[in-house]
C-alpha positions in Angstrom: 16.4 16.0 -22.2 15.1 19.0 -20.2 16.8 22.3 -21.1 17.0 23.6 -17.5 17.5 20.3 -15.7 19.4 17.9 -17.9 18.9 14.3 -19.0 16.2 12.2 -17.4 15.6 8.5 -17.9 12.2 6.9 -17.4 10.6 3.6 -18.1 7.6 1.5 -17.5 7.4 -2.3 -17.4 4.2 -4.3 -17.3 4.1 -8.1 -17.0 1.4 -10.7 -16.8 1.4 -14.4 -16.2 -1.1 -16.9 -14.9 0.1 -16.5 -11.3 1.3 -12.9 -11.2 1.0 -9.5 -12.7 2.5 -6.1 -12.1 3.6 -2.7 -13.3 6.8 -0.9 -12.4 7.6 2.7 -13.3 10.7 4.6 -12.6 12.3 8.0 -13.4 15.9 9.0 -12.7 17.7 12.3 -13.2 21.4 11.7 -12.3 22.1 15.5 -11.9 19.3 18.0 -11.7 21.2 21.1 -12.9 18.8 23.5 -11.1 19.0 21.6 -7.8 22.5 20.2 -8.1 21.5 16.7 -7.0 20.2 13.4 -8.3 16.4 12.9 -8.3 14.2 9.9 -8.8 10.7 8.5 -8.5 9.4 4.9 -8.5 6.1 3.0 -8.4 6.0 -0.8 -8.1 2.7 -2.7 -8.1 2.8 -6.5 -7.9 0.2 -9.2 -7.2 1.2 -12.9 -6.9 -0.8 -16.1 -6.4 1.5 -18.2 -4.4 -0.7 -21.4 -4.5 -2.7 -23.4 -2.1 -4.9 -20.5 -1.1 -2.0 -18.0 -0.5 -1.4 -14.7 -2.3 0.7 -11.6 -1.9 0.6 -8.0 -3.1 3.2 -5.3 -3.0 2.7 -1.5 -3.5 5.8 0.6 -3.3 5.9 4.3 -4.1 8.6 6.8 -3.4 10.4 10.0 -4.6 13.8 11.4 -3.8 12.6 14.7 -2.2 9.5 16.6 -1.1 9.3 18.8 -4.2 9.8 16.1 -6.9 6.2 16.0 -8.2 6.0 19.8 -8.3 9.2 20.2 -10.2 8.9 17.1 -12.5 5.3 16.4 -13.2 2.6 18.3 -15.1 -0.2 15.9 -14.0 -2.4 17.3 -11.2 -2.9 13.9 -9.7 0.8 13.5 -9.0 1.5 17.1 -8.0 -1.2 16.9 -5.3 0.0 13.5 -3.9 1.6 13.9 -0.5 1.3 10.4 1.0 3.2 7.7 -0.8 2.4 4.1 0.4 4.8 1.3 1.0 2.6 -1.7 1.6 3.0 -5.5 1.7 -0.1 -7.7 2.0 -0.1 -11.5 2.4 -3.4 -13.4 2.2 -4.3 -17.0 2.9 -7.6 -18.8 2.4 -7.2 -22.4 3.5 -11.0 -23.1 3.1 -13.7 -21.5 1.0 -15.4 -20.3 4.2 -12.3 -18.7 5.8 -10.1 -15.8 4.6 -7.1 -14.3 6.4 -4.7 -11.6 5.6 -1.9 -9.5 7.1 -0.4 -6.3 5.9 2.3 -3.8 6.8 1.8 -0.2 5.7 4.2 2.7 5.9 4.1 6.1 4.1 6.6 8.6 2.8 5.0 11.9 3.7 6.0 14.8 1.4 6.3 18.3 2.8 6.4 20.5 -0.3 5.3 23.7 1.5 6.9 24.3 5.0 4.2 26.9 5.7 1.5 24.2 5.4 2.9 21.1 6.9 1.3 17.7 6.0 0.4 15.6 9.1 2.1 12.2 9.0 -0.3 9.3 9.2 0.1 6.4 11.6 1.9 3.3 10.2 0.2 -0.1 10.4 2.6 -2.8 11.4 1.0 -5.2 11.2 -2.7 -5.6 10.6 -4.2 -9.1 10.8 -7.7 -9.8 9.4 -9.9 -12.8 9.6 -13.2 -13.3 7.9 -15.2 -16.5 8.2 -18.7 -17.6 7.2 -19.9 -21.1 7.6 -23.6 -21.6 6.6 -25.9 -24.4 7.8 -24.0 -25.6 10.9 -26.8 -27.3 13.0 -29.3 -25.2 11.2 -27.5 -21.9 12.0 -25.1 -19.7 10.0 -21.8 -18.8 11.8 -19.7 -15.8 10.9 -16.7 -14.1 12.3 -15.0 -10.8 11.6 -11.8 -10.0 13.4 -8.9 -7.6 13.1 -5.8 -6.8 15.1 -3.9 -3.6 14.2 -0.7 -2.2 15.6 -0.5 1.6 14.9 2.9 3.3 15.2 4.1 6.8 14.6 7.5 8.4 14.8 6.2 11.4 16.9 3.0 10.2 18.5 1.8 7.6 20.9 1.6 4.0 19.4 -1.4 1.8 20.1 -3.1 -1.6 19.4 -6.6 -2.3 18.4 -8.4 -5.6 18.5 -11.9 -6.1 17.1 -13.8 -9.4 17.1 -17.4 -9.8 15.9 -18.6 -13.4 16.2 -22.1 -14.0 15.0 -24.6 -16.8 15.0 -27.9 -16.5 13.0 -30.9 -18.7 12.5 -32.2 -18.2 9.0 -35.9 -18.6 8.8 -37.0 -19.2 5.2 
């Protein structure tokens, strides 16, 4: 109970298993008596091994309004946080020498001070990564780094980026 704001409910859950683990935190104030509205915050972190070389990760953070951390938290790390990620990552490694992943990343940008606006970052939707390394192929080592990213923004120009670094090396020992 907060004398000026009312009742707030908060909780944290942590879980762990052989194939997954995570932490979820949430706070909820059904009626902030100073602001006359409901307010909330959440943070969900989850990692999951899906099997056969596949895995997934989730990172979701959000608050009800731009001034939530300033009004409700006494921790400096939270009060200075202005970019809250919403991220999903899927990874797949079909072989020991090949790893692939894809992710989607958005942000909730908080604007606690209208006189000092925070610049909204680009969203990544999607980003696809590939990393390969195969040693001793006809006495050479082969490697590959590649990435495709699609950058979007509600107010700016969107764009794509494709990077590919194939490499062949001849180790002399």
